[in-house]
N, C-alpha and C positions, 0 to 999 in steps of 0.2 A: 503493499499499500503504500503511496505517496506519503513522504514524510510531514508534505503540510498539510494533512488530511488530520481532521480535529473531530474527537470523540463528544457526541450529547445527545442527553438521556432522552428517550421515548417511550410511549407504553407502549406494550407487547399486545392490545388489544386495542390500538387508534381505531384497525377495521373494522371495531363494533361501534365506534360512536355514533350515534342517529346522522350525524353529519358525513360521515363518510361513508355508513351503508346508504343513503339517498345518491351520493355521487358515485358511489361503483354501479349502486341500481340503473341509474340516466347516461353515468359514461363510462361503466363497465372499469377493467382493472387497469387499463389506460388513463382516466381518469384520474385513480388513487396512486398511478406510478407520478403523473404531474405533480400531484400534491408535495408527494416527497422529493418529487425535483426543487419545490420550488421553496420548500423547508431546508433542504440542505443548501441551495443558495443564498437566500437568506441569513442563515447559519456563518457563513464567511461575509458575510458584509459588515462595515461598520456601523456600529448603532443595530445592527440586523435589520436593515431598511433596504426596498430596492426600486428604483423608479419603473413608474408603469412605462413607460416610452419604450421600453427596452425586451417586455416582453417577446414582443415578434423576434430580435435575438431568436431568447431561449429557446422557441417556437422550432426556428429553423434547427438548431446547432442537436435540440435531443429530438427532430424528426418528427414533428407533432405542427399541429394548426395552430394558428395564433386565435381563433374561435375557439378550441378546445383549451387553452390556455387562461385565457380571459374568465370563460364561464367557471374554470375552479377558482378563481381571484374572487370574483364577483358573487356567484350564487351561492354559496354555501355556508355562508358566516363563518368560513373556516381561517380568512384573511379581513384586515383591518385596513382601508385603502382613506389615505388621507388627498383631500382635494383634486381626487383622479390623476394624482404625481408619484405616488409612492405608496407601497401597500405594507403590509408586515404581520406578522404573527405576534398575537400578544401571549398565546399559551409559549412561544420559544421562548421570549422575550425572559419570562417567569422562571422558565426552565434553567436559563443561562445564569442566573444571579447567585447559585450553589457553585459554579462553574467559575465564576467572576471575579467572586472573592477569595478562591481559592487560590485562583492564578495572582491575585494581587498579595494576601501571604505570601504565597511564593518569592514574590517579587518584592518585597520587603525583606523580607530574610536573607535574599542574594545580594543586597544593597547592603545589608550588616556585616555580612560574612564578607564582600569585598572591601568594605571599610575597617573591618577588622583586620585583613590582609596588609592593606593598603597603612595602619598606623604600624603592625609588627616591620612590615618594609625600612618604614620612614625611622623606627627606631633604632635599625643596624647600622643605619649611615649617617646618624644623627652628627657623627663625629666629623666626619669628610664632608659636608655641606655646607655652605655658608649659611647663617641666619637668613639673610635677606631672600637666599632660595628657597628655604621651609617655609616662610614668610608668603612668600608669591605660592608656593604649591598649596597652601591653605587656602588661599583665598580663591584659586581656581578652583578646588575640588570643592568649598563651600558654593562657588555660582553655579556649576554643574549641579550639583545637590539639591539646587534650589528648583533647577530649572526641570529638572527631573522629575520633580514634586508638581511643579506646575503642569507639565504637559501630560502626569498624572491621571491629576483632576480634572483637567480638561478630554480625558480621553472617555474618565468612569460618568461623565453627564449625559446622560440620553436626552434629547429634548421631547418632552411631551406630546403624546397625540391629543388632538382637538377633543377627542373623549375620555381622557382622561383629566382634562381639565376642567370641564363640563361635571363632571362627577365631581370631582373635591371638591369644586365650588358650589355644587347642588348639596354634599353633605356637608358644609361650614355654612350653610345659609348665607353666603357673600352674594351682593350686589355687584355682579365681575361680569363683565360681558366675555366669555373665554377665546370666542374667535376674534376681538380684537385684541386681547393678551396674544394670544399665539402670531398674530400678524406683526406685532410692533417688535416682538422682542425675534421672530425671524429676521424683519428687516433690517437688525442690527447685531445677525449673528451669533443671538443669542448672549447676551452681554449686561452686566449691572455695572453701569455707568464705563471704565475703563478694562473692566474685570472678566472673564468668564461666567456665567451662572455656574453653580456651583447645586440650587435645591433650589427647583422651579418652584413646589409648594412654598420655601418660604418667601418668595419673590410676590407670590401670587397674596399671600398675608400683607409683606408690604404694602402690594399694589391697594388692598382692601381699606388699609387703612387711611393711605390716600384719598381713597375717595368717599371714608367719612367724615375728613377734615375738609377735603374741599374737591367737590362734583369735577371730573374734566370736562363730561358734557356739555353741563351748564356755564361751563369756562368756553368752551367753543361754540356755543349759542350766542354768546354775548360778544364774542370776535376778538378774545379777550386771548393773550398768549396763555399754551397749556400749564397745570403747574409743574415748577423748579423742578421737585424729584423725578417728573417723567417729561423728557424732552423728546417729543414724538416728531417722527420723520416727516416731512412734508408732501 
């Protein structure tokens, strides 16, 4: 097997799920095969999401029709489609959480081990190196570690789907337009100020607190500037 292939968990009785039963009844085992081809494709994508526009390419690659692939994506509630642009499987994302956690733990352990080895190596050559060289090395190492942590935080964040935001807003009883929230942060690259977003739920709560103090909708109707806390793109 290719060394770049990665395992991910799935149910052995997935074929007995009512959605899959209907899929197999209408499209046969080819439809079931298309479903797993899509799941495996999503598994290898950043954020486990895939563009709808590339479905024809998948159909050609796996010797099936675009119509069948789109039928599997759209018709059986097996996938969620956002704005007719990207699709994903919430079930796959949920199943990947433990593996992502395990991977991050292994990564942290590897970084700690590397740091220990670096300290040992530094200790063995302390007398031979000038003081300034050691100081410069530590500064560079500190910058590298900070960059690695920042990159790790950015990789771990996955933008929420519209349905997720709507569900969270409804659970909390907030008066927030979920689509507006998604559109705003999607337009600025999911950043809060100049920093990448880390927790979209916390951002929703901050948005709600701002809504409670000053309504952006009311201000926009008056032709005034939006609240300073949120600088909406024109």
